[in-house]
C-alpha positions in Angstrom: 0.0 0.0 0.0 1.8 3.3 -0.6 2.6 5.8 2.2 0.0 8.5 2.6 0.9 12.0 3.9 -2.0 13.3 5.9 -3.1 14.7 9.3 -0.7 16.9 11.2 2.4 15.6 9.3 1.0 17.1 6.0 1.0 20.6 7.5 4.7 20.3 8.1 5.5 18.4 4.9 8.8 19.9 3.9 8.5 19.3 0.1 5.6 21.7 -0.2 7.2 24.6 1.5 9.7 27.2 0.1 10.3 29.1 -3.1 8.4 28.0 -6.1 10.1 30.2 -8.7 13.6 31.3 -9.4 15.0 34.7 -10.4 14.6 35.6 -14.0 11.6 33.3 -14.4 8.4 34.7 -16.1 5.2 34.4 -14.1 1.5 35.1 -14.7 -0.7 37.2 -12.4 -1.8 35.0 -9.4 1.2 32.6 -9.6 2.3 31.3 -6.2 5.8 32.4 -5.6 6.4 30.9 -2.1 4.6 28.8 0.4 4.8 28.9 4.2 8.0 30.9 4.4 8.9 33.9 6.5 12.4 34.1 4.9 11.0 36.2 2.0 9.2 39.5 2.2 6.8 40.8 -0.4 8.3 43.4 -2.7 7.0 45.3 -5.8 4.0 43.6 -7.5 3.9 40.8 -4.9 1.1 40.3 -2.4 0.7 38.1 0.7 2.6 37.5 3.9 3.3 33.7 4.3 2.1 32.7 0.8 3.5 35.2 -1.7 1.7 35.6 -5.1 2.4 37.7 -8.1 0.0 40.7 -8.5 0.8 41.0 -12.3 2.5 39.2 -15.1 6.2 39.7 -15.4 9.7 38.5 -14.4 10.8 37.5 -10.9 13.8 39.1 -9.2 15.2 39.2 -5.7 16.6 42.1 -3.7 18.2 42.3 -0.3 17.7 45.2 2.1 19.2 46.0 5.5 16.6 46.9 8.2 17.8 49.9 10.2 16.3 49.0 13.6 17.5 45.4 13.8 20.5 45.5 11.4 19.5 42.2 9.8 19.2 41.7 6.0 15.8 40.7 4.5 15.3 39.2 1.1 12.4 40.7 -0.9 10.7 38.9 -3.8 9.7 41.3 -6.6 8.0 41.0 -10.0 9.1 43.3 -12.8 5.8 43.9 -14.8 5.7 43.0 -18.5 3.0 43.4 -21.1 0.7 46.3 -22.1 0.3 47.7 -18.6 4.1 47.3 -17.7 4.8 51.0 -17.6 1.9 51.7 -15.2 1.9 48.6 -13.1 3.4 48.9 -9.6 1.8 47.5 -6.5 3.5 47.7 -3.1 2.6 45.3 -0.3 1.0 47.9 1.8 -1.2 49.1 -1.0 -2.3 45.6 -1.9 -3.2 44.8 1.7 -5.3 47.9 2.0 -7.1 47.2 -1.3 -7.9 43.6 -0.3 -9.2 44.7 3.1 -11.4 47.6 1.9 -12.7 46.4 -1.5 -12.1 42.6 -1.1 -10.2 42.7 -4.4 -7.8 39.7 -5.0 -5.3 41.6 -7.2 -5.0 45.3 -7.7 -2.6 47.0 -10.2 -2.3 50.7 -9.7 -2.4 52.9 -12.8 -1.5 56.5 -12.6 -4.1 59.0 -13.8 -2.0 60.4 -16.6 -1.6 56.9 -18.1 -5.3 56.2 -17.8 -6.1 59.5 -19.6 -3.8 58.5 -22.5 -5.5 55.1 -22.8 -8.9 56.7 -23.1 -7.8 59.2 -25.8 
């Protein structure tokens, strides 16, 4: 009979945790980037806290930043937007959290007003 992973052991199943994409890889909007990891923080065009997902289609890249108060270095996971809305798409983690809480919107890509006016004309 094969071994079955279930119950409490499935929650801690190590093969399902961690980074799901690598730097330079193209992703679609909504793609899961990490699962159950507090090693990575959400950067530009990435939403979530423990499970990071891409807010728009683009290329994944990592950045490191030193936190002033603690002095430790955090790794941020970012998505460089591609496609027709690439010039206007930029979502920071704080903006995406506020948008999800207020409007219950899964993904929000911010478009500046001057770009929206050009698109209408």
